[in-house]
N, C-alpha and C positions, 0 to 999 in steps of 0.2 A: 438593564429594568431599575426603575425608582420604585425601593418600596414603601418609602414615606415622602410626601411633600409636606415640607414648612413654611405655611404661609403667613407673611407678618405683613399688618396694617392697622388701617384706622376702622371707622364705620363703614366704610365699602367694602370692609373685606368680612364683614358680621354675615349672622343669618337673621337679623331683625327683619329684613325685607325681603326673604327669600333666599334662596340659594345666590352666592355671590361669587367672584373671580375663583377664589380657592377650591369650591367645590367643582367648578367647571374644569379648571386646569388640573384636578385631580383625578377626576373623570376621563380625561384625554389620556394624563399616565396611566392609570388604572392602580393608579395608589391609593395606599392610607395618604389621612391627611391630620396633619397636627395645626392647628389653628391656633394664632397669635393675634387675637385683635383687640384693639383699644379705640373704643369709639370717641372722638373729640382731642387723643390723645397727639403729641408730639413726637417728632421723630426720636429724639432724644430716650422717649421711654421705651422703644424698642430693644436699643443694644443691650440691657440686661437679662430680656428675655431670649434675645438672640444666644447669648454667652451661654444660658442652661440649654437651648433647643439643640445647639451644635454638638452637645456631649450624648444626644442620644442615639443609640448606635445605628437603629434604623432608619435615620432618617438621609436621604439621599440628595436631596435639592433644598434648596433655600429661596423664598422668593420673595422681596421685602416691596411693599408697597409705600413709597414715602409720600410724605401727607404734605401740606403747607407749610414753608419754613417759618413762616409769624408764629405759627404755636409753638408756645415757649413752655417746657415742663420746671415747673418748680417743686422743691419739696413742699410737702405740706403737715403741717403738724398734728390736725383732725385727723387726716387721714392715716396718720401713722398711729395717732390713739383708738382710732378705731381699729386698727389691725390688731393692736396690741388686746385689743376686747374693753379697752378701758372707755370706749363710747358706742351706742348703738350704731347697728350698723343703715344710714339711712335708704337702701335698696336691698330686696334678696341679697344675701352674703353667699359667696360662693363655697362650695366643699372645703376647700383651703385655700391659702392664698397664693401658692404655684400655681394656680388657676393664669393661664398666661390671656386670659380673655378678660379679665377686669381691667377699668378703663382707668382707674385711681391708684389700684393698691398690686403691687408684687412682689411676692416674700414680706420683707420686713422694709419695704421701700413704700410711703405714702408719697401722692405727688397730685399736683393740679396740674392743670395745660391751660397757660393765659392765652386769649384770643386777642384780637386787635377792633374788639367790640364789647362793651359794656358785661364785663366780667365778672361787675358787682351782682347784677340780677343772682348770679350762682355763688358766690363769695358769702356774702351776707345770709344766705338759708345754711349752707354747710358750715361755718364757724359760730353763726350769732354775734356777729360782731360787724360792725357800720366800715365796711371797704372802701366807701366813696371817695377818701383821699387817696387811698394806696390806688384805685382803677384809674382815679384821672392823673396820677403821677404817671402811668402804667402807660397809659394813652398817649401821654404827650411826650415822654420821653423813652419809652423802651418800644414798644409794640412796632413791629414793622422797621427795625432798623437792620442795617447792613451785617451786624455782628450773626444775625441768626441765619443770615444766608450760608453766611461761613462755618455757622454750627452746623449745619445739614450735612454740608462736604464733612467736618469732622464725624458725625455719628455714621455717614457711608463708609469713612474709612475705616471706624472701628467695628461695624460690623463684616466689613471684606477681610479685617485682620481677625476677627473670632474666627470666621466659617475656614479662612486660610489654614490658622492653626490644627482645627480639628478636620482638615481633609473634609468639608463641605463647599460644593460649588453653589455659590449665590447669583442672582440674576433679582436686578433692580430695576423698577419702571416707577414714574411718578403719575401720581393722580392730577393734582393740578396744574403743574408749572409745568411748562417743556422742559424736558430733561437736558435740552442743548444751554437752557437758560441756569441750570443750578449749577454749571461746571464757569467758576467765576473765574476771571481774566489771573493766570496764572497756576489755573489748574485745568489746561486743556490737556494734560499729558493723560489725567485719570478716565476719560472718555475710551480711552485704548485698552485701560489696565483693569477696569471691569467689566462686569457683562451689565451694560444700562441699555434700557429698550427705546429707541427714541420715541419722539416727541410727549405725548400727555393721552392719560385716559379721558379726562374732560373733553379736552380736544377733539378725541374721538366718538365721544358719547354726543357731542353737538353735531359733529358732522352728519353721524348717521341718525341724527332727529331721534334719538332714543327718549320714550316716555318718561320722566321721572316721577317718582312719588312726590307728596305732598311736601316731605322734608328735603327734596332734593337728591333723593339715593332712587336706586335701581331694583325692579323686583326678579324674579329668577328667569323671565324671558329674556330681559331686558341685559342682564349682567352675563347670561350666554349670548347673546349676541356682539356683546363686547370681544368677549374671549374667541368665539371662534373667529371675527375677522378681523382684529389689531393682535390682543394681547399672544394667545395661543400661536400665530404663525411664527411670531417672533421667539416665544419659548423654545418651539419644534426646532426652530433653526438655531438657536444659539447650544441648543443641547446636542444637534447634530454635527455641528460646525466645530466646537469647541470642549465642547465634554464628551464624547465620545473616546 
């Protein structure tokens, strides 16, 4: 029996567009749900959240939805100042910053996730500064570089180690990138060392021709179809074969 599922992921793990995969999986497990969703955030932002989640004595299973490796988490002084109360929160603030569903702040960590396109549109508004030169440099020299493919593996290893330390089984699945492509040359061993679901959610959604929202997400019915057809059978198999 799994008392509580901890689900970690990006906007595809939120309830902004309806019930998403964490809700449907926890229904299948008949468990409580602890949701740690960070819309737009990168994989590195998951690690510290996992560090605290695994200390919850009722959490019996962690599932991590990996996001696009090119999303790079950097520290943000502005978000840190917001957390400290020195600046006004631009959106409704959470009850406290231990809420693992905030996309830019967790505890005393303020962050921003850089993408491979037009970070300036958000940074200028957030910081009140002209970030044009920074964004041009980022897009030319940093975005999409190989280093961050390795960083995704390092985040996975950190999360796996935290779960091992606190005796919490963890299952990984990838939304955008085929999980086999995440295992870079020399890291093939990792495929058998962790519980990594094959394929990717995006490919499965396209294969099933699931209807998207206007911003490319999935509503309740489509999310349930993804879980029923693809995600849950893999989770169920791992629980039965490796975690029983």
